N, CA, C and O atoms as a GROMACS GRO file, in nm:
protein
  264
    1MET      N    1  -0.057  -2.398   0.444
    1MET     CA    2  -0.024  -2.264   0.400
    1MET      C    3  -0.125  -2.167   0.461
    1MET      O    4  -0.246  -2.189   0.454
    2SER      N    5  -0.075  -2.060   0.521
    2SER     CA    6  -0.162  -1.961   0.584
    2SER      C    7  -0.230  -1.874   0.479
    2SER      O    8  -0.194  -1.876   0.361
    3ARG      N    9  -0.330  -1.799   0.524
    3ARG     CA   10  -0.400  -1.708   0.432
    3ARG      C   11  -0.301  -1.608   0.371
    3ARG      O   12  -0.305  -1.582   0.250
    4GLY      N   13  -0.214  -1.553   0.454
    4GLY     CA   14  -0.117  -1.456   0.406
    4GLY      C   15  -0.026  -1.512   0.299
    4GLY      O   16   0.000  -1.447   0.198
    5GLU      N   17   0.023  -1.633   0.322
    5GLU     CA   18   0.111  -1.697   0.223
    5GLU      C   19   0.034  -1.731   0.096
    5GLU      O   20   0.087  -1.719  -0.014
    6SER      N   21  -0.089  -1.773   0.112
    6SER     CA   22  -0.172  -1.809  -0.003
    6SER      C   23  -0.194  -1.688  -0.094
    6SER      O   24  -0.182  -1.698  -0.216
    7VAL      N   25  -0.227  -1.576  -0.033
    7VAL     CA   26  -0.249  -1.454  -0.112
    7VAL      C   27  -0.118  -1.407  -0.174
    7VAL      O   28  -0.115  -1.369  -0.291
    8THR      N   29  -0.011  -1.409  -0.097
    8THR     CA   30   0.119  -1.363  -0.147
    8THR      C   31   0.159  -1.441  -0.272
    8THR      O   32   0.215  -1.384  -0.366
    9SER      N   33   0.133  -1.569  -0.274
    9SER     CA   34   0.172  -1.650  -0.389
    9SER      C   35   0.091  -1.616  -0.514
    9SER      O   36   0.131  -1.650  -0.625
   10LYS      N   37  -0.022  -1.548  -0.497
   10LYS     CA   38  -0.108  -1.513  -0.611
   10LYS      C   39  -0.087  -1.369  -0.660
   10LYS      O   40  -0.146  -1.330  -0.761
   11ILE      N   41  -0.006  -1.292  -0.591
   11ILE     CA   42   0.019  -1.153  -0.631
   11ILE      C   43   0.105  -1.153  -0.756
   11ILE      O   44   0.208  -1.219  -0.763
   12GLU      N   45   0.060  -1.077  -0.855
   12GLU     CA   46   0.130  -1.072  -0.983
   12GLU      C   47   0.207  -0.941  -0.997
   12GLU      O   48   0.178  -0.843  -0.929
   13GLY      N   49   0.303  -0.942  -1.085
   13GLY     CA   50   0.383  -0.823  -1.113
   13GLY      C   51   0.528  -0.864  -1.135
   13GLY      O   52   0.564  -0.981  -1.126
   14LYS      N   53   0.607  -0.764  -1.164
   14LYS     CA   54   0.750  -0.788  -1.188
   14LYS      C   55   0.832  -0.687  -1.110
   14LYS      O   56   0.791  -0.573  -1.089
   15GLY      N   57   0.947  -0.730  -1.068
   15GLY     CA   58   1.046  -0.643  -1.006
   15GLY      C   59   0.994  -0.562  -0.890
   15GLY      O   60   0.932  -0.614  -0.797
   16ASN      N   61   1.019  -0.431  -0.896
   16ASN     CA   62   0.984  -0.339  -0.789
   16ASN      C   63   0.833  -0.335  -0.766
   16ASN      O   64   0.788  -0.325  -0.652
   17GLU      N   65   0.758  -0.342  -0.874
   17GLU     CA   66   0.611  -0.343  -0.863
   17GLU      C   67   0.564  -0.461  -0.779
   17GLU      O   68   0.479  -0.445  -0.691
   18LEU      N   69   0.617  -0.577  -0.805
   18LEU     CA   70   0.582  -0.697  -0.730
   18LEU      C   71   0.621  -0.682  -0.583
   18LEU      O   72   0.543  -0.717  -0.494
   19ASN      N   73   0.740  -0.630  -0.559
   19ASN     CA   74   0.786  -0.612  -0.421
   19ASN      C   75   0.697  -0.515  -0.344
   19ASN      O   76   0.666  -0.540  -0.227
   20ARG      N   77   0.654  -0.405  -0.408
   20ARG     CA   78   0.564  -0.310  -0.342
   20ARG      C   79   0.430  -0.374  -0.309
   20ARG      O   80   0.376  -0.352  -0.200
   21ARG      N   81   0.377  -0.453  -0.401
   21ARG     CA   82   0.249  -0.519  -0.377
   21ARG      C   83   0.258  -0.620  -0.263
   21ARG      O   84   0.169  -0.628  -0.179
   22ILE      N   85   0.365  -0.697  -0.261
   22ILE     CA   86   0.384  -0.796  -0.155
   22ILE      C   87   0.401  -0.725  -0.020
   22ILE      O   88   0.346  -0.770   0.080
   23LYS      N   89   0.476  -0.616  -0.018
   23LYS     CA   90   0.496  -0.540   0.105
   23LYS      C   91   0.362  -0.486   0.155
   23LYS      O   92   0.331  -0.495   0.274
   24LEU      N   93   0.281  -0.430   0.065
   24LEU     CA   94   0.151  -0.376   0.104
   24LEU      C   95   0.063  -0.488   0.160
   24LEU      O   96  -0.002  -0.471   0.263
   25TRP      N   97   0.061  -0.602   0.092
   25TRP     CA   98  -0.020  -0.713   0.142
   25TRP      C   99   0.028  -0.756   0.281
   25TRP      O  100  -0.053  -0.786   0.368
   26GLY      N  101   0.159  -0.758   0.301
   26GLY     CA  102   0.214  -0.793   0.432
   26GLY      C  103   0.165  -0.698   0.540
   26GLY      O  104   0.130  -0.740   0.650
   27GLU      N  105   0.164  -0.568   0.509
   27GLU     CA  106   0.114  -0.469   0.606
   27GLU      C  107  -0.034  -0.492   0.636
   27GLU      O  108  -0.076  -0.484   0.752
   28ILE      N  109  -0.111  -0.521   0.533
   28ILE     CA  110  -0.254  -0.546   0.551
   28ILE      C  111  -0.276  -0.670   0.636
   28ILE      O  112  -0.358  -0.670   0.728
   29ASP      N  113  -0.204  -0.776   0.605
   29ASP     CA  114  -0.219  -0.902   0.677
   29ASP      C  115  -0.184  -0.887   0.825
   29ASP      O  116  -0.258  -0.933   0.912
   30VAL      N  117  -0.072  -0.822   0.853
   30VAL     CA  118  -0.030  -0.801   0.991
   30VAL      C  119  -0.131  -0.712   1.064
   30VAL      O  120  -0.167  -0.739   1.179
   31ALA      N  121  -0.177  -0.607   0.997
   31ALA     CA  122  -0.275  -0.518   1.059
   31ALA      C  123  -0.402  -0.594   1.096
   31ALA      O  124  -0.457  -0.576   1.204
   32TYR      N  125  -0.448  -0.678   1.005
   32TYR     CA  126  -0.569  -0.754   1.032
   32TYR      C  127  -0.550  -0.850   1.149
   32TYR      O  128  -0.638  -0.863   1.234
   33GLU      N  129  -0.435  -0.915   1.152
   33GLU     CA  130  -0.409  -1.012   1.259
   33GLU      C  131  -0.398  -0.944   1.395
   33GLU      O  132  -0.436  -1.002   1.497
   34THR      N  133  -0.346  -0.821   1.397
   34THR     CA  134  -0.325  -0.754   1.525
   34THR      C  135  -0.441  -0.665   1.568
   34THR      O  136  -0.465  -0.648   1.687
   35GLY      N  137  -0.514  -0.608   1.470
   35GLY     CA  138  -0.617  -0.513   1.508
   35GLY      C  139  -0.748  -0.524   1.434
   35GLY      O  140  -0.838  -0.443   1.453
   36GLY      N  141  -0.759  -0.624   1.349
   36GLY     CA  142  -0.884  -0.645   1.276
   36GLY      C  143  -0.909  -0.541   1.169
   36GLY      O  144  -0.817  -0.478   1.117
   37GLU      N  145  -1.036  -0.525   1.136
   37GLU     CA  146  -1.075  -0.438   1.025
   37GLU      C  147  -1.034  -0.293   1.047
   37GLU      O  148  -0.995  -0.225   0.952
   38LYS      N  149  -1.043  -0.244   1.168
   38LYS     CA  150  -1.005  -0.105   1.196
   38LYS      C  151  -0.857  -0.081   1.167
   38LYS      O  152  -0.820   0.024   1.116
   39ALA      N  153  -0.774  -0.178   1.198
   39ALA     CA  154  -0.631  -0.165   1.171
   39ALA      C  155  -0.604  -0.164   1.021
   39ALA      O  156  -0.517  -0.091   0.974
   40VAL      N  157  -0.678  -0.245   0.946
   40VAL     CA  158  -0.663  -0.247   0.800
   40VAL      C  159  -0.705  -0.111   0.744
   40VAL      O  160  -0.641  -0.058   0.654
   41GLU      N  161  -0.813  -0.057   0.797
   41GLU     CA  162  -0.859   0.075   0.755
   41GLU      C  163  -0.749   0.178   0.777
   41GLU      O  164  -0.729   0.268   0.694
   42GLY      N  165  -0.678   0.166   0.888
   42GLY     CA  166  -0.567   0.256   0.917
   42GLY      C  167  -0.455   0.245   0.814
   42GLY      O  168  -0.397   0.346   0.774
   43VAL      N  169  -0.424   0.123   0.771
   43VAL     CA  170  -0.321   0.103   0.668
   43VAL      C  171  -0.362   0.171   0.539
   43VAL      O  172  -0.282   0.239   0.475
   44PHE      N  173  -0.489   0.150   0.500
   44PHE     CA  174  -0.536   0.213   0.376
   44PHE      C  175  -0.537   0.364   0.386
   44PHE      O  176  -0.501   0.434   0.291
   45THR      N  177  -0.578   0.416   0.501
   45THR     CA  178  -0.580   0.560   0.521
   45THR      C  179  -0.440   0.618   0.511
   45THR      O  180  -0.418   0.721   0.446
   46GLU      N  181  -0.346   0.553   0.575
   46GLU     CA  182  -0.207   0.600   0.571
   46GLU      C  183  -0.153   0.603   0.428
   46GLU      O  184  -0.091   0.700   0.386
   47HIS      N  185  -0.177   0.496   0.355
   47HIS     CA  186  -0.127   0.489   0.218
   47HIS      C  187  -0.196   0.592   0.128
   47HIS      O  188  -0.132   0.653   0.043
   48SER      N  189  -0.326   0.610   0.145
   48SER     CA  190  -0.396   0.708   0.062
   48SER      C  191  -0.350   0.850   0.096
   48SER      O  192  -0.341   0.934   0.007
   49ASP      N  193  -0.322   0.877   0.223
   49ASP     CA  194  -0.269   1.008   0.262
   49ASP      C  195  -0.133   1.033   0.197
   49ASP      O  196  -0.106   1.143   0.149
   50ASN      N  197  -0.048   0.931   0.195
   50ASN     CA  198   0.083   0.944   0.132
   50ASN      C  199   0.071   0.969  -0.017
   50ASN      O  200   0.144   1.051  -0.073
   51ILE      N  201  -0.021   0.901  -0.082
   51ILE     CA  202  -0.043   0.921  -0.225
   51ILE      C  203  -0.090   1.063  -0.252
   51ILE      O  204  -0.044   1.128  -0.346
   52THR      N  205  -0.180   1.111  -0.169
   52THR     CA  206  -0.232   1.247  -0.184
   52THR      C  207  -0.121   1.350  -0.167
   52THR      O  208  -0.113   1.445  -0.244
   53LYS      N  209  -0.035   1.332  -0.067
   53LYS     CA  210   0.076   1.424  -0.044
   53LYS      C  211   0.172   1.425  -0.162
   53LYS      O  212   0.214   1.532  -0.206
   54GLU      N  213   0.206   1.309  -0.214
   54GLU     CA  214   0.296   1.301  -0.329
   54GLU      C  215   0.233   1.367  -0.453
   54GLU      O  216   0.301   1.437  -0.528
   55PHE      N  217   0.104   1.344  -0.473
   55PHE     CA  218   0.034   1.406  -0.585
   55PHE      C  219   0.036   1.558  -0.572
   55PHE      O  220   0.060   1.627  -0.671
   56GLU      N  221   0.012   1.610  -0.453
   56GLU     CA  222   0.013   1.753  -0.431
   56GLU      C  223   0.151   1.813  -0.458
   56GLU      O  224   0.162   1.923  -0.514
   57LYS      N  225   0.258   1.742  -0.420
   57LYS     CA  226   0.394   1.789  -0.447
   57LYS      C  227   0.417   1.797  -0.598
   57LYS      O  228   0.472   1.896  -0.648
   58LEU      N  229   0.376   1.693  -0.670
   58LEU     CA  230   0.395   1.693  -0.816
   58LEU      C  231   0.312   1.802  -0.882
   58LEU      O  232   0.358   1.867  -0.976
   59LEU      N  233   0.192   1.822  -0.836
   59LEU     CA  234   0.105   1.926  -0.890
   59LEU      C  235   0.166   2.064  -0.867
   59LEU      O  236   0.159   2.151  -0.954
   60LYS      N  237   0.224   2.084  -0.750
   60LYS     CA  238   0.290   2.212  -0.720
   60LYS      C  239   0.406   2.237  -0.816
   60LYS      O  240   0.424   2.348  -0.865
   61LYS      N  241   0.486   2.132  -0.843
   61LYS     CA  242   0.598   2.146  -0.936
   61LYS      C  243   0.549   2.182  -1.076
   61LYS      O  244   0.608   2.266  -1.144
   62ILE      N  245   0.442   2.120  -1.118
   62ILE     CA  246   0.386   2.149  -1.251
   62ILE      C  247   0.338   2.293  -1.257
   62ILE      O  248   0.363   2.363  -1.356
   63ARG      N  249   0.269   2.339  -1.153
   63ARG     CA  250   0.220   2.475  -1.149
   63ARG      C  251   0.334   2.576  -1.153
   63ARG      O  252   0.323   2.680  -1.217
   64GLU      N  253   0.443   2.545  -1.085
   64GLU     CA  254   0.558   2.635  -1.085
   64GLU      C  255   0.620   2.647  -1.223
   64GLU      O  256   0.674   2.752  -1.258
   65LYS      N  257   0.614   2.540  -1.300
   65LYS     CA  258   0.672   2.541  -1.436
   65LYS      C  259   0.582   2.612  -1.536
   65LYS      O  260   0.630   2.658  -1.640
   66LEU      N  261   0.455   2.621  -1.506
   66LEU     CA  262   0.362   2.685  -1.599
   66LEU      C  263   0.361   2.831  -1.579
   66LEU      O  264   0.289   2.902  -1.648
   0.00000   0.00000   0.00000
């Protein structure tokens, strides 16, 4: 069993939550295999940027309602 498969089998969660976690781990694993630590850093940066953008959109909606 490869490292990727070993970690995937230990990821916990249910339904969509589990699927998102497995998908993220897959992206991390592929990034590491193809580009090492810098590539993994890129995956984390991309995901954190997306989270920030979504948060800003929600914050804007809340401000508009207030």
